[in-house]
Chimera marker file (.cmm) of the C-alpha trace (Angstrom):
<marker_set name="trace">
<marker id="1" x="49.345" y="-64.182" z="108.101" r="1" g="1" b="0" radius="0.5"/>
<marker id="2" x="46.405" y="-67.129" z="108.974" r="1" g="1" b="0" radius="0.5"/>
<marker id="3" x="44.607" y="-69.536" z="110.863" r="1" g="1" b="0" radius="0.5"/>
<marker id="4" x="46.640" y="-72.286" z="109.756" r="1" g="1" b="0" radius="0.5"/>
<marker id="5" x="48.742" y="-70.874" z="110.752" r="1" g="1" b="0" radius="0.5"/>
<marker id="6" x="47.750" y="-70.477" z="114.689" r="1" g="1" b="0" radius="0.5"/>
<marker id="7" x="46.879" y="-74.411" z="114.510" r="1" g="1" b="0" radius="0.5"/>
<marker id="8" x="50.086" y="-75.696" z="113.109" r="1" g="1" b="0" radius="0.5"/>
<marker id="9" x="52.441" y="-73.860" z="115.407" r="1" g="1" b="0" radius="0.5"/>
<marker id="10" x="50.967" y="-74.973" z="118.630" r="1" g="1" b="0" radius="0.5"/>
<marker id="11" x="50.731" y="-78.405" z="116.897" r="1" g="1" b="0" radius="0.5"/>
<marker id="12" x="53.830" y="-78.702" z="114.960" r="1" g="1" b="0" radius="0.5"/>
<marker id="13" x="57.211" y="-76.415" z="113.940" r="1" g="1" b="0" radius="0.5"/>
<marker id="14" x="58.139" y="-78.709" z="110.823" r="1" g="1" b="0" radius="0.5"/>
<marker id="15" x="54.667" y="-78.513" z="109.785" r="1" g="1" b="0" radius="0.5"/>
<marker id="16" x="54.106" y="-74.746" z="110.002" r="1" g="1" b="0" radius="0.5"/>
<marker id="17" x="57.327" y="-74.204" z="107.778" r="1" g="1" b="0" radius="0.5"/>
<marker id="18" x="55.770" y="-76.721" z="105.567" r="1" g="1" b="0" radius="0.5"/>
<marker id="19" x="53.231" y="-75.344" z="104.793" r="1" g="1" b="0" radius="0.5"/>
<marker id="20" x="54.975" y="-71.532" z="105.025" r="1" g="1" b="0" radius="0.5"/>
<marker id="21" x="57.584" y="-72.226" z="102.573" r="1" g="1" b="0" radius="0.5"/>
<marker id="22" x="54.306" y="-73.938" z="100.058" r="1" g="1" b="0" radius="0.5"/>
<marker id="23" x="55.156" y="-77.172" z="100.557" r="1" g="1" b="0" radius="0.5"/>
<marker id="24" x="51.004" y="-78.297" z="100.923" r="1" g="1" b="0" radius="0.5"/>
<marker id="25" x="49.898" y="-82.023" z="101.341" r="1" g="1" b="0" radius="0.5"/>
<marker id="26" x="46.440" y="-81.785" z="102.297" r="1" g="1" b="0" radius="0.5"/>
<marker id="27" x="45.026" y="-82.191" z="99.281" r="1" g="1" b="0" radius="0.5"/>
<marker id="28" x="46.204" y="-85.858" z="99.150" r="1" g="1" b="0" radius="0.5"/>
<marker id="29" x="44.780" y="-86.753" z="103.121" r="1" g="1" b="0" radius="0.5"/>
<marker id="30" x="41.716" y="-88.660" z="103.252" r="1" g="1" b="0" radius="0.5"/>
<marker id="31" x="41.008" y="-87.162" z="106.524" r="1" g="1" b="0" radius="0.5"/>
<marker id="32" x="41.760" y="-83.069" z="105.638" r="1" g="1" b="0" radius="0.5"/>
<marker id="33" x="38.781" y="-84.036" z="102.977" r="1" g="1" b="0" radius="0.5"/>
<marker id="34" x="36.683" y="-86.194" z="105.638" r="1" g="1" b="0" radius="0.5"/>
<marker id="35" x="37.166" y="-83.430" z="107.415" r="1" g="1" b="0" radius="0.5"/>
<marker id="36" x="36.224" y="-80.450" z="104.969" r="1" g="1" b="0" radius="0.5"/>
<marker id="37" x="32.907" y="-83.389" z="103.610" r="1" g="1" b="0" radius="0.5"/>
<marker id="38" x="31.687" y="-82.642" z="107.657" r="1" g="1" b="0" radius="0.5"/>
<marker id="39" x="32.508" y="-78.642" z="107.613" r="1" g="1" b="0" radius="0.5"/>
<marker id="40" x="30.641" y="-78.769" z="104.185" r="1" g="1" b="0" radius="0.5"/>
<marker id="41" x="27.345" y="-81.045" z="105.826" r="1" g="1" b="0" radius="0.5"/>
<marker id="42" x="27.169" y="-80.900" z="108.394" r="1" g="1" b="0" radius="0.5"/>
<marker id="43" x="25.172" y="-77.158" z="108.674" r="1" g="1" b="0" radius="0.5"/>
<marker id="44" x="23.431" y="-77.381" z="105.580" r="1" g="1" b="0" radius="0.5"/>
<marker id="45" x="21.482" y="-73.858" z="106.243" r="1" g="1" b="0" radius="0.5"/>
<marker id="46" x="24.167" y="-72.253" z="107.536" r="1" g="1" b="0" radius="0.5"/>
<marker id="47" x="25.519" y="-70.134" z="104.601" r="1" g="1" b="0" radius="0.5"/>
<marker id="48" x="22.158" y="-68.877" z="104.087" r="1" g="1" b="0" radius="0.5"/>
<marker id="49" x="22.203" y="-67.328" z="107.215" r="1" g="1" b="0" radius="0.5"/>
<marker id="50" x="25.454" y="-66.278" z="107.689" r="1" g="1" b="0" radius="0.5"/>
<marker id="51" x="28.085" y="-64.717" z="106.182" r="1" g="1" b="0" radius="0.5"/>
<marker id="52" x="31.387" y="-65.570" z="104.591" r="1" g="1" b="0" radius="0.5"/>
<marker id="53" x="33.964" y="-62.533" z="105.684" r="1" g="1" b="0" radius="0.5"/>
<marker id="54" x="37.518" y="-62.475" z="104.359" r="1" g="1" b="0" radius="0.5"/>
<marker id="55" x="39.584" y="-59.837" z="105.884" r="1" g="1" b="0" radius="0.5"/>
<marker id="56" x="43.641" y="-59.503" z="106.785" r="1" g="1" b="0" radius="0.5"/>
<marker id="57" x="44.350" y="-63.097" z="105.120" r="1" g="1" b="0" radius="0.5"/>
<marker id="58" x="41.758" y="-64.664" z="107.127" r="1" g="1" b="0" radius="0.5"/>
<marker id="59" x="38.720" y="-66.456" z="105.925" r="1" g="1" b="0" radius="0.5"/>
<marker id="60" x="35.595" y="-66.917" z="108.573" r="1" g="1" b="0" radius="0.5"/>
<marker id="61" x="33.632" y="-69.270" z="106.763" r="1" g="1" b="0" radius="0.5"/>
<marker id="62" x="30.512" y="-68.434" z="109.253" r="1" g="1" b="0" radius="0.5"/>
<marker id="63" x="30.309" y="-65.022" z="110.657" r="1" g="1" b="0" radius="0.5"/>
<marker id="64" x="27.241" y="-64.313" z="112.561" r="1" g="1" b="0" radius="0.5"/>
<marker id="65" x="27.291" y="-60.517" z="112.208" r="1" g="1" b="0" radius="0.5"/>
<marker id="66" x="23.796" y="-59.784" z="114.231" r="1" g="1" b="0" radius="0.5"/>
<marker id="67" x="25.266" y="-61.662" z="116.787" r="1" g="1" b="0" radius="0.5"/>
<marker id="68" x="29.349" y="-61.136" z="116.553" r="1" g="1" b="0" radius="0.5"/>
<marker id="69" x="30.144" y="-65.175" z="116.812" r="1" g="1" b="0" radius="0.5"/>
<marker id="70" x="31.986" y="-66.929" z="114.237" r="1" g="1" b="0" radius="0.5"/>
<marker id="71" x="31.409" y="-70.207" z="114.023" r="1" g="1" b="0" radius="0.5"/>
<marker id="72" x="34.084" y="-73.134" z="113.158" r="1" g="1" b="0" radius="0.5"/>
<marker id="73" x="33.281" y="-76.655" z="112.611" r="1" g="1" b="0" radius="0.5"/>
<marker id="74" x="36.190" y="-79.036" z="112.865" r="1" g="1" b="0" radius="0.5"/>
<marker id="75" x="36.414" y="-82.810" z="113.310" r="1" g="1" b="0" radius="0.5"/>
<marker id="76" x="37.498" y="-83.871" z="116.426" r="1" g="1" b="0" radius="0.5"/>
<marker id="77" x="39.269" y="-82.729" z="119.578" r="1" g="1" b="0" radius="0.5"/>
<marker id="78" x="42.672" y="-83.816" z="118.983" r="1" g="1" b="0" radius="0.5"/>
<marker id="79" x="44.353" y="-80.762" z="119.028" r="1" g="1" b="0" radius="0.5"/>
<marker id="80" x="41.847" y="-78.939" z="120.685" r="1" g="1" b="0" radius="0.5"/>
<marker id="81" x="43.769" y="-76.504" z="121.612" r="1" g="1" b="0" radius="0.5"/>
<marker id="82" x="45.227" y="-75.954" z="118.720" r="1" g="1" b="0" radius="0.5"/>
<marker id="83" x="41.887" y="-75.343" z="117.169" r="1" g="1" b="0" radius="0.5"/>
<marker id="84" x="40.964" y="-73.423" z="119.757" r="1" g="1" b="0" radius="0.5"/>
<marker id="85" x="44.001" y="-70.250" z="119.436" r="1" g="1" b="0" radius="0.5"/>
<marker id="86" x="42.949" y="-70.608" z="115.841" r="1" g="1" b="0" radius="0.5"/>
<marker id="87" x="39.916" y="-68.680" z="116.339" r="1" g="1" b="0" radius="0.5"/>
<marker id="88" x="40.620" y="-66.978" z="119.359" r="1" g="1" b="0" radius="0.5"/>
<marker id="89" x="43.933" y="-65.627" z="116.639" r="1" g="1" b="0" radius="0.5"/>
<marker id="90" x="40.096" y="-64.557" z="114.578" r="1" g="1" b="0" radius="0.5"/>
<marker id="91" x="38.759" y="-62.683" z="117.332" r="1" g="1" b="0" radius="0.5"/>
<marker id="92" x="41.875" y="-60.939" z="117.330" r="1" g="1" b="0" radius="0.5"/>
<marker id="93" x="41.918" y="-59.401" z="113.503" r="1" g="1" b="0" radius="0.5"/>
<marker id="94" x="38.413" y="-58.109" z="113.628" r="1" g="1" b="0" radius="0.5"/>
<marker id="95" x="39.108" y="-56.434" z="117.088" r="1" g="1" b="0" radius="0.5"/>
<marker id="96" x="42.312" y="-55.154" z="115.424" r="1" g="1" b="0" radius="0.5"/>
<marker id="97" x="40.167" y="-54.541" z="112.582" r="1" g="1" b="0" radius="0.5"/>
<marker id="98" x="37.973" y="-52.319" z="115.233" r="1" g="1" b="0" radius="0.5"/>
<marker id="99" x="34.831" y="-54.901" z="115.556" r="1" g="1" b="0" radius="0.5"/>
<marker id="100" x="34.493" y="-54.838" z="119.934" r="1" g="1" b="0" radius="0.5"/>
<marker id="101" x="32.353" y="-58.140" z="121.794" r="1" g="1" b="0" radius="0.5"/>
<marker id="102" x="33.679" y="-60.888" z="119.005" r="1" g="1" b="0" radius="0.5"/>
<marker id="103" x="33.334" y="-64.728" z="120.943" r="1" g="1" b="0" radius="0.5"/>
<marker id="104" x="33.632" y="-67.738" z="119.169" r="1" g="1" b="0" radius="0.5"/>
<marker id="105" x="32.098" y="-71.905" z="118.903" r="1" g="1" b="0" radius="0.5"/>
<marker id="106" x="34.371" y="-74.211" z="117.889" r="1" g="1" b="0" radius="0.5"/>
<marker id="107" x="31.326" y="-77.199" z="117.098" r="1" g="1" b="0" radius="0.5"/>
<marker id="108" x="32.490" y="-80.854" z="116.803" r="1" g="1" b="0" radius="0.5"/>
<marker id="109" x="28.897" y="-81.920" z="114.801" r="1" g="1" b="0" radius="0.5"/>
<marker id="110" x="30.771" y="-85.742" z="115.172" r="1" g="1" b="0" radius="0.5"/>
<marker id="111" x="30.888" y="-85.948" z="118.437" r="1" g="1" b="0" radius="0.5"/>
<marker id="112" x="28.293" y="-83.191" z="119.432" r="1" g="1" b="0" radius="0.5"/>
<marker id="113" x="29.976" y="-81.223" z="120.814" r="1" g="1" b="0" radius="0.5"/>
<marker id="114" x="30.318" y="-77.559" z="121.343" r="1" g="1" b="0" radius="0.5"/>
<marker id="115" x="32.636" y="-74.855" z="123.377" r="1" g="1" b="0" radius="0.5"/>
<marker id="116" x="32.997" y="-71.849" z="123.988" r="1" g="1" b="0" radius="0.5"/>
<marker id="117" x="35.709" y="-69.051" z="123.226" r="1" g="1" b="0" radius="0.5"/>
<marker id="118" x="36.461" y="-65.679" z="123.808" r="1" g="1" b="0" radius="0.5"/>
<marker id="119" x="39.496" y="-63.255" z="123.807" r="1" g="1" b="0" radius="0.5"/>
<marker id="120" x="41.426" y="-62.602" z="127.463" r="1" g="1" b="0" radius="0.5"/>
<marker id="121" x="43.901" y="-59.614" z="127.892" r="1" g="1" b="0" radius="0.5"/>
<marker id="122" x="46.535" y="-63.002" z="128.890" r="1" g="1" b="0" radius="0.5"/>
<marker id="123" x="45.607" y="-63.715" z="125.657" r="1" g="1" b="0" radius="0.5"/>
<marker id="124" x="46.257" y="-61.481" z="123.361" r="1" g="1" b="0" radius="0.5"/>
<marker id="125" x="49.415" y="-60.154" z="124.555" r="1" g="1" b="0" radius="0.5"/>
<marker id="126" x="49.843" y="-64.202" z="123.944" r="1" g="1" b="0" radius="0.5"/>
<marker id="127" x="48.751" y="-64.246" z="120.168" r="1" g="1" b="0" radius="0.5"/>
<marker id="128" x="51.314" y="-61.011" z="119.467" r="1" g="1" b="0" radius="0.5"/>
<marker id="129" x="54.300" y="-62.905" z="120.463" r="1" g="1" b="0" radius="0.5"/>
<marker id="130" x="53.199" y="-66.108" z="119.338" r="1" g="1" b="0" radius="0.5"/>
<marker id="131" x="53.117" y="-63.666" z="115.716" r="1" g="1" b="0" radius="0.5"/>
<marker id="132" x="56.691" y="-62.608" z="116.654" r="1" g="1" b="0" radius="0.5"/>
<marker id="133" x="58.100" y="-66.628" z="117.824" r="1" g="1" b="0" radius="0.5"/>
<marker id="134" x="56.171" y="-67.951" z="113.821" r="1" g="1" b="0" radius="0.5"/>
<marker id="135" x="57.822" y="-64.855" z="111.694" r="1" g="1" b="0" radius="0.5"/>
<marker id="136" x="60.418" y="-65.529" z="112.752" r="1" g="1" b="0" radius="0.5"/>
<marker id="137" x="59.935" y="-70.086" z="111.902" r="1" g="1" b="0" radius="0.5"/>
<marker id="138" x="58.486" y="-69.620" z="108.714" r="1" g="1" b="0" radius="0.5"/>
<marker id="139" x="60.838" y="-67.036" z="107.340" r="1" g="1" b="0" radius="0.5"/>
<marker id="140" x="64.702" y="-69.673" z="108.307" r="1" g="1" b="0" radius="0.5"/>
<marker id="141" x="65.525" y="-71.613" z="105.866" r="1" g="1" b="0" radius="0.5"/>
<marker id="142" x="66.271" y="-74.476" z="107.295" r="1" g="1" b="0" radius="0.5"/>
<marker id="143" x="64.056" y="-76.572" z="107.952" r="1" g="1" b="0" radius="0.5"/>
<marker id="144" x="62.417" y="-77.957" z="111.676" r="1" g="1" b="0" radius="0.5"/>
<marker id="145" x="62.863" y="-81.070" z="112.799" r="1" g="1" b="0" radius="0.5"/>
<marker id="146" x="60.464" y="-83.826" z="112.914" r="1" g="1" b="0" radius="0.5"/>
<marker id="147" x="58.692" y="-83.794" z="116.367" r="1" g="1" b="0" radius="0.5"/>
<marker id="148" x="57.800" y="-87.711" z="116.837" r="1" g="1" b="0" radius="0.5"/>
<marker id="149" x="54.968" y="-87.661" z="118.556" r="1" g="1" b="0" radius="0.5"/>
<marker id="150" x="52.304" y="-89.996" z="118.342" r="1" g="1" b="0" radius="0.5"/>
<marker id="151" x="49.881" y="-87.022" z="115.869" r="1" g="1" b="0" radius="0.5"/>
<marker id="152" x="52.597" y="-87.877" z="113.301" r="1" g="1" b="0" radius="0.5"/>
<marker id="153" x="50.567" y="-90.063" z="112.074" r="1" g="1" b="0" radius="0.5"/>
<marker id="154" x="47.143" y="-88.941" z="110.942" r="1" g="1" b="0" radius="0.5"/>
<marker id="155" x="49.489" y="-85.749" z="109.930" r="1" g="1" b="0" radius="0.5"/>
<marker id="156" x="49.203" y="-84.862" z="105.351" r="1" g="1" b="0" radius="0.5"/>
<marker id="157" x="53.066" y="-84.554" z="105.756" r="1" g="1" b="0" radius="0.5"/>
<marker id="158" x="53.431" y="-88.448" z="107.131" r="1" g="1" b="0" radius="0.5"/>
<marker id="159" x="55.349" y="-89.357" z="104.778" r="1" g="1" b="0" radius="0.5"/>
<marker id="160" x="56.434" y="-86.546" z="103.800" r="1" g="1" b="0" radius="0.5"/>
<marker id="161" x="58.226" y="-86.164" z="107.074" r="1" g="1" b="0" radius="0.5"/>
<marker id="162" x="59.760" y="-89.556" z="107.791" r="1" g="1" b="0" radius="0.5"/>
<marker id="163" x="60.354" y="-91.189" z="104.197" r="1" g="1" b="0" radius="0.5"/>
<marker id="164" x="63.183" y="-92.964" z="104.620" r="1" g="1" b="0" radius="0.5"/>
<marker id="165" x="62.826" y="-93.662" z="107.990" r="1" g="1" b="0" radius="0.5"/>
<marker id="166" x="62.756" y="-97.194" z="109.291" r="1" g="1" b="0" radius="0.5"/>
<link id1="1" id2="2" r="1" g="1" b="0" radius="0.2"/>
<link id1="2" id2="3" r="1" g="1" b="0" radius="0.2"/>
<link id1="3" id2="4" r="1" g="1" b="0" radius="0.2"/>
<link id1="4" id2="5" r="1" g="1" b="0" radius="0.2"/>
<link id1="5" id2="6" r="1" g="1" b="0" radius="0.2"/>
<link id1="6" id2="7" r="1" g="1" b="0" radius="0.2"/>
<link id1="7" id2="8" r="1" g="1" b="0" radius="0.2"/>
<link id1="8" id2="9" r="1" g="1" b="0" radius="0.2"/>
<link id1="9" id2="10" r="1" g="1" b="0" radius="0.2"/>
<link id1="10" id2="11" r="1" g="1" b="0" radius="0.2"/>
<link id1="11" id2="12" r="1" g="1" b="0" radius="0.2"/>
<link id1="12" id2="13" r="1" g="1" b="0" radius="0.2"/>
<link id1="13" id2="14" r="1" g="1" b="0" radius="0.2"/>
<link id1="14" id2="15" r="1" g="1" b="0" radius="0.2"/>
<link id1="15" id2="16" r="1" g="1" b="0" radius="0.2"/>
<link id1="16" id2="17" r="1" g="1" b="0" radius="0.2"/>
<link id1="17" id2="18" r="1" g="1" b="0" radius="0.2"/>
<link id1="18" id2="19" r="1" g="1" b="0" radius="0.2"/>
<link id1="19" id2="20" r="1" g="1" b="0" radius="0.2"/>
<link id1="20" id2="21" r="1" g="1" b="0" radius="0.2"/>
<link id1="21" id2="22" r="1" g="1" b="0" radius="0.2"/>
<link id1="22" id2="23" r="1" g="1" b="0" radius="0.2"/>
<link id1="23" id2="24" r="1" g="1" b="0" radius="0.2"/>
<link id1="24" id2="25" r="1" g="1" b="0" radius="0.2"/>
<link id1="25" id2="26" r="1" g="1" b="0" radius="0.2"/>
<link id1="26" id2="27" r="1" g="1" b="0" radius="0.2"/>
<link id1="27" id2="28" r="1" g="1" b="0" radius="0.2"/>
<link id1="28" id2="29" r="1" g="1" b="0" radius="0.2"/>
<link id1="29" id2="30" r="1" g="1" b="0" radius="0.2"/>
<link id1="30" id2="31" r="1" g="1" b="0" radius="0.2"/>
<link id1="31" id2="32" r="1" g="1" b="0" radius="0.2"/>
<link id1="32" id2="33" r="1" g="1" b="0" radius="0.2"/>
<link id1="33" id2="34" r="1" g="1" b="0" radius="0.2"/>
<link id1="34" id2="35" r="1" g="1" b="0" radius="0.2"/>
<link id1="35" id2="36" r="1" g="1" b="0" radius="0.2"/>
<link id1="36" id2="37" r="1" g="1" b="0" radius="0.2"/>
<link id1="37" id2="38" r="1" g="1" b="0" radius="0.2"/>
<link id1="38" id2="39" r="1" g="1" b="0" radius="0.2"/>
<link id1="39" id2="40" r="1" g="1" b="0" radius="0.2"/>
<link id1="40" id2="41" r="1" g="1" b="0" radius="0.2"/>
<link id1="41" id2="42" r="1" g="1" b="0" radius="0.2"/>
<link id1="42" id2="43" r="1" g="1" b="0" radius="0.2"/>
<link id1="43" id2="44" r="1" g="1" b="0" radius="0.2"/>
<link id1="44" id2="45" r="1" g="1" b="0" radius="0.2"/>
<link id1="45" id2="46" r="1" g="1" b="0" radius="0.2"/>
<link id1="46" id2="47" r="1" g="1" b="0" radius="0.2"/>
<link id1="47" id2="48" r="1" g="1" b="0" radius="0.2"/>
<link id1="48" id2="49" r="1" g="1" b="0" radius="0.2"/>
<link id1="49" id2="50" r="1" g="1" b="0" radius="0.2"/>
<link id1="50" id2="51" r="1" g="1" b="0" radius="0.2"/>
<link id1="51" id2="52" r="1" g="1" b="0" radius="0.2"/>
<link id1="52" id2="53" r="1" g="1" b="0" radius="0.2"/>
<link id1="53" id2="54" r="1" g="1" b="0" radius="0.2"/>
<link id1="54" id2="55" r="1" g="1" b="0" radius="0.2"/>
<link id1="55" id2="56" r="1" g="1" b="0" radius="0.2"/>
<link id1="56" id2="57" r="1" g="1" b="0" radius="0.2"/>
<link id1="57" id2="58" r="1" g="1" b="0" radius="0.2"/>
<link id1="58" id2="59" r="1" g="1" b="0" radius="0.2"/>
<link id1="59" id2="60" r="1" g="1" b="0" radius="0.2"/>
<link id1="60" id2="61" r="1" g="1" b="0" radius="0.2"/>
<link id1="61" id2="62" r="1" g="1" b="0" radius="0.2"/>
<link id1="62" id2="63" r="1" g="1" b="0" radius="0.2"/>
<link id1="63" id2="64" r="1" g="1" b="0" radius="0.2"/>
<link id1="64" id2="65" r="1" g="1" b="0" radius="0.2"/>
<link id1="65" id2="66" r="1" g="1" b="0" radius="0.2"/>
<link id1="66" id2="67" r="1" g="1" b="0" radius="0.2"/>
<link id1="67" id2="68" r="1" g="1" b="0" radius="0.2"/>
<link id1="68" id2="69" r="1" g="1" b="0" radius="0.2"/>
<link id1="69" id2="70" r="1" g="1" b="0" radius="0.2"/>
<link id1="70" id2="71" r="1" g="1" b="0" radius="0.2"/>
<link id1="71" id2="72" r="1" g="1" b="0" radius="0.2"/>
<link id1="72" id2="73" r="1" g="1" b="0" radius="0.2"/>
<link id1="73" id2="74" r="1" g="1" b="0" radius="0.2"/>
<link id1="74" id2="75" r="1" g="1" b="0" radius="0.2"/>
<link id1="75" id2="76" r="1" g="1" b="0" radius="0.2"/>
<link id1="76" id2="77" r="1" g="1" b="0" radius="0.2"/>
<link id1="77" id2="78" r="1" g="1" b="0" radius="0.2"/>
<link id1="78" id2="79" r="1" g="1" b="0" radius="0.2"/>
<link id1="79" id2="80" r="1" g="1" b="0" radius="0.2"/>
<link id1="80" id2="81" r="1" g="1" b="0" radius="0.2"/>
<link id1="81" id2="82" r="1" g="1" b="0" radius="0.2"/>
<link id1="82" id2="83" r="1" g="1" b="0" radius="0.2"/>
<link id1="83" id2="84" r="1" g="1" b="0" radius="0.2"/>
<link id1="84" id2="85" r="1" g="1" b="0" radius="0.2"/>
<link id1="85" id2="86" r="1" g="1" b="0" radius="0.2"/>
<link id1="86" id2="87" r="1" g="1" b="0" radius="0.2"/>
<link id1="87" id2="88" r="1" g="1" b="0" radius="0.2"/>
<link id1="88" id2="89" r="1" g="1" b="0" radius="0.2"/>
<link id1="89" id2="90" r="1" g="1" b="0" radius="0.2"/>
<link id1="90" id2="91" r="1" g="1" b="0" radius="0.2"/>
<link id1="91" id2="92" r="1" g="1" b="0" radius="0.2"/>
<link id1="92" id2="93" r="1" g="1" b="0" radius="0.2"/>
<link id1="93" id2="94" r="1" g="1" b="0" radius="0.2"/>
<link id1="94" id2="95" r="1" g="1" b="0" radius="0.2"/>
<link id1="95" id2="96" r="1" g="1" b="0" radius="0.2"/>
<link id1="96" id2="97" r="1" g="1" b="0" radius="0.2"/>
<link id1="97" id2="98" r="1" g="1" b="0" radius="0.2"/>
<link id1="98" id2="99" r="1" g="1" b="0" radius="0.2"/>
<link id1="99" id2="100" r="1" g="1" b="0" radius="0.2"/>
<link id1="100" id2="101" r="1" g="1" b="0" radius="0.2"/>
<link id1="101" id2="102" r="1" g="1" b="0" radius="0.2"/>
<link id1="102" id2="103" r="1" g="1" b="0" radius="0.2"/>
<link id1="103" id2="104" r="1" g="1" b="0" radius="0.2"/>
<link id1="104" id2="105" r="1" g="1" b="0" radius="0.2"/>
<link id1="105" id2="106" r="1" g="1" b="0" radius="0.2"/>
<link id1="106" id2="107" r="1" g="1" b="0" radius="0.2"/>
<link id1="107" id2="108" r="1" g="1" b="0" radius="0.2"/>
<link id1="108" id2="109" r="1" g="1" b="0" radius="0.2"/>
<link id1="109" id2="110" r="1" g="1" b="0" radius="0.2"/>
<link id1="110" id2="111" r="1" g="1" b="0" radius="0.2"/>
<link id1="111" id2="112" r="1" g="1" b="0" radius="0.2"/>
<link id1="112" id2="113" r="1" g="1" b="0" radius="0.2"/>
<link id1="113" id2="114" r="1" g="1" b="0" radius="0.2"/>
<link id1="114" id2="115" r="1" g="1" b="0" radius="0.2"/>
<link id1="115" id2="116" r="1" g="1" b="0" radius="0.2"/>
<link id1="116" id2="117" r="1" g="1" b="0" radius="0.2"/>
<link id1="117" id2="118" r="1" g="1" b="0" radius="0.2"/>
<link id1="118" id2="119" r="1" g="1" b="0" radius="0.2"/>
<link id1="119" id2="120" r="1" g="1" b="0" radius="0.2"/>
<link id1="120" id2="121" r="1" g="1" b="0" radius="0.2"/>
<link id1="121" id2="122" r="1" g="1" b="0" radius="0.2"/>
<link id1="122" id2="123" r="1" g="1" b="0" radius="0.2"/>
<link id1="123" id2="124" r="1" g="1" b="0" radius="0.2"/>
<link id1="124" id2="125" r="1" g="1" b="0" radius="0.2"/>
<link id1="125" id2="126" r="1" g="1" b="0" radius="0.2"/>
<link id1="126" id2="127" r="1" g="1" b="0" radius="0.2"/>
<link id1="127" id2="128" r="1" g="1" b="0" radius="0.2"/>
<link id1="128" id2="129" r="1" g="1" b="0" radius="0.2"/>
<link id1="129" id2="130" r="1" g="1" b="0" radius="0.2"/>
<link id1="130" id2="131" r="1" g="1" b="0" radius="0.2"/>
<link id1="131" id2="132" r="1" g="1" b="0" radius="0.2"/>
<link id1="132" id2="133" r="1" g="1" b="0" radius="0.2"/>
<link id1="133" id2="134" r="1" g="1" b="0" radius="0.2"/>
<link id1="134" id2="135" r="1" g="1" b="0" radius="0.2"/>
<link id1="135" id2="136" r="1" g="1" b="0" radius="0.2"/>
<link id1="136" id2="137" r="1" g="1" b="0" radius="0.2"/>
<link id1="137" id2="138" r="1" g="1" b="0" radius="0.2"/>
<link id1="138" id2="139" r="1" g="1" b="0" radius="0.2"/>
<link id1="139" id2="140" r="1" g="1" b="0" radius="0.2"/>
<link id1="140" id2="141" r="1" g="1" b="0" radius="0.2"/>
<link id1="141" id2="142" r="1" g="1" b="0" radius="0.2"/>
<link id1="142" id2="143" r="1" g="1" b="0" radius="0.2"/>
<link id1="143" id2="144" r="1" g="1" b="0" radius="0.2"/>
<link id1="144" id2="145" r="1" g="1" b="0" radius="0.2"/>
<link id1="145" id2="146" r="1" g="1" b="0" radius="0.2"/>
<link id1="146" id2="147" r="1" g="1" b="0" radius="0.2"/>
<link id1="147" id2="148" r="1" g="1" b="0" radius="0.2"/>
<link id1="148" id2="149" r="1" g="1" b="0" radius="0.2"/>
<link id1="149" id2="150" r="1" g="1" b="0" radius="0.2"/>
<link id1="150" id2="151" r="1" g="1" b="0" radius="0.2"/>
<link id1="151" id2="152" r="1" g="1" b="0" radius="0.2"/>
<link id1="152" id2="153" r="1" g="1" b="0" radius="0.2"/>
<link id1="153" id2="154" r="1" g="1" b="0" radius="0.2"/>
<link id1="154" id2="155" r="1" g="1" b="0" radius="0.2"/>
<link id1="155" id2="156" r="1" g="1" b="0" radius="0.2"/>
<link id1="156" id2="157" r="1" g="1" b="0" radius="0.2"/>
<link id1="157" id2="158" r="1" g="1" b="0" radius="0.2"/>
<link id1="158" id2="159" r="1" g="1" b="0" radius="0.2"/>
<link id1="159" id2="160" r="1" g="1" b="0" radius="0.2"/>
<link id1="160" id2="161" r="1" g="1" b="0" radius="0.2"/>
<link id1="161" id2="162" r="1" g="1" b="0" radius="0.2"/>
<link id1="162" id2="163" r="1" g="1" b="0" radius="0.2"/>
<link id1="163" id2="164" r="1" g="1" b="0" radius="0.2"/>
<link id1="164" id2="165" r="1" g="1" b="0" radius="0.2"/>
<link id1="165" id2="166" r="1" g="1" b="0" radius="0.2"/>
</marker_set>
């Protein structure tokens, strides 16, 4: 399970199911590409100061091991709750691997905004529940229905979900 699973779980169960079943549309999205550019160009000095860390299926691009801070860069705060849960999951995985006292920073360079993220006991319980729910969604044979939300028009899966729709 990855942070992307947690992010998509918050946004759309259909997107989660498609992604988990190997249907990836991110490579066709200009918005995803723009987000990648923001990630790569916003903090060019980061790769010299912080580590990339890969553990238990998650990949942290910027981890400050000295201060135990995960830096997560996002394009906009449109789905901020999903970003927060993704970062909380990263903290959870590090804790599960014996790294205590980790916090996170959600950074929105285009907006010049940074939000601190911490993991509470309530969050830990909710993550355990979400892991089970994510497994149930991803392991079912049936794709969840389209959600018809405002966010759909910005999604890389939009054309896939709405092909043939009027």
